[in-house]
N, C-alpha and C positions, 0 to 999 in steps of 0.2 A: 504494500500500500504506500502510495505517495501522498503527502499532505502539502497543500499550497495555501498561502494566505497573502493577500495584497491586492494591488490593482493590476489590471490587464490580464486577468486569468482567462478572459475570453479566448485568447490565442490558443490556450491549451484545449479548452472545450471545443472550439471550432475545428481545430486540427483533428481531434478524435472523431467528431461527428462527420466531417467531410471525408474521413478515411473509410467510412462504412462501405462494405462490399456486399453484405447480405441483409442486415437488419438494424433498425434503430428503434429503441423504446425511449420515449421522452415524456417526462412530467415536468411542467413549468407553468406557473400562473400567467406569465407573460412571455410572448415570443415576438420579438421585433420583426418587422417585415424584412429587414436585411438578412437575417439568418433564416427566417421562415422560407424565403424564396430558395435558398440553398438546400434546405431540407426537402422541400417539395421537388426540387430537381432530382434529388436522390430517389424519391419515390417514383418519379416519372421515368427514371432509368432502371426500374425494377428492384430497388432496395425496399424490402418490406418495412414499412414505417408505421409506428403506432404512437399516437400523441394524445395526451390528456392535458387540457388547459382550462383556464377560466374564461368566462364570458368577457370580463373586463380586467385584464391583468396589467393595465397601464401601458405606457409608452404607445406604440402604434400596433398593439396586439389585435385590436379589432380589425384592422386591415388584413392582418395575417389570417385571422379566423374567416373573414369573407373570402379570401383567396382559397382557403382550404375547402370551404363549402362549394365554391365554384368547381374546383378540381374534382370533388367527389361526384359531380354530375357526369364526369367523363368515365365511361365504362372501362377504358384502358387502365386508368389509374386506380379505380376502386379496389382492384385486387391487391394493390400495393400500399394503400393508405387507409388507415383507420384513424379517425380524428374525433375525439370527444371534447365538446365545449360544454363545460358544466355551468349551467344557468345560475346566476347569483341568487335566485329565489330558493335554490336547493342548498347551496353553500356559497358563502360570499367569495371564497378564494381557495383554489387548489394550490396549496403552498409547498408541497414537496418538490424539490428539484432533483430529478433522477435522470441520468442519461446513460443508456446501455447500448454499446456499439458491438454488433456482431457476436454477442455473448462472449466477447473476449476482453472487454473493458467496461467498467461501470464507474461513473462519476456521480458523487453526491455532494451536496454542500449548499451554500447560500445563494449561489449565482443563478439568476434567471437567464433566459436566452434573450437578453435585451442589450442594447448598446451601453446603457449606463452600467449594468452589471459586468459587461465584458471589459469596459475601458475606464470607467470613472469611479466606481465604488470599490471600496476594499471588501473583498469577498474571501470565502473559505471554501475549498473543495478538497475532497479526498478521491483518489483514483485507485481503483482496485483492478488487478489483473489476475488474481487467483480465482480459479474456476469455482471453488467452494463459496467464496465471498460473492462472486458475481451471481451465482445461483440463488443465494439468500436474498440479494437485492432484487433480482428478477422476480422472485416469489412475492416479495413485498410490493413491487410494482404491479404485479397481476392482482394482488388483493385490492390495491387502490383502484385499479381499472374496474374491478367487479363491484365496488361500492356504488358505482354510478351506472 
């Protein structure tokens, strides 16, 4: 396990997410459009992508959610993109930040997928590469997914 604290941790998260070859599991209350577009490109290129987010996670995440809903109308991408937007009437905010790439890397911590979290805020992340740890985090992600 690696631990990172400080500014500009987005470089680490983005590098891992963009390295995906098979699958992405993402939980973040906010997903900025700049990173959302890159994630959706992965799904459009056949990377199985599963995202749980909030209706209003701040930044420009509403734009990202609108783009996701539009993409989900495309039969070609439906098989590669699962996207849950949790309505604020159900729960105000999906707060866990979990990023699992190809079942080979899991990142958990305080950083949302937003420009501020990536470049301006001091954030904390832990990166797991051990299969046992990743499986535990993946099971927790799946529990979160099933809650909604």
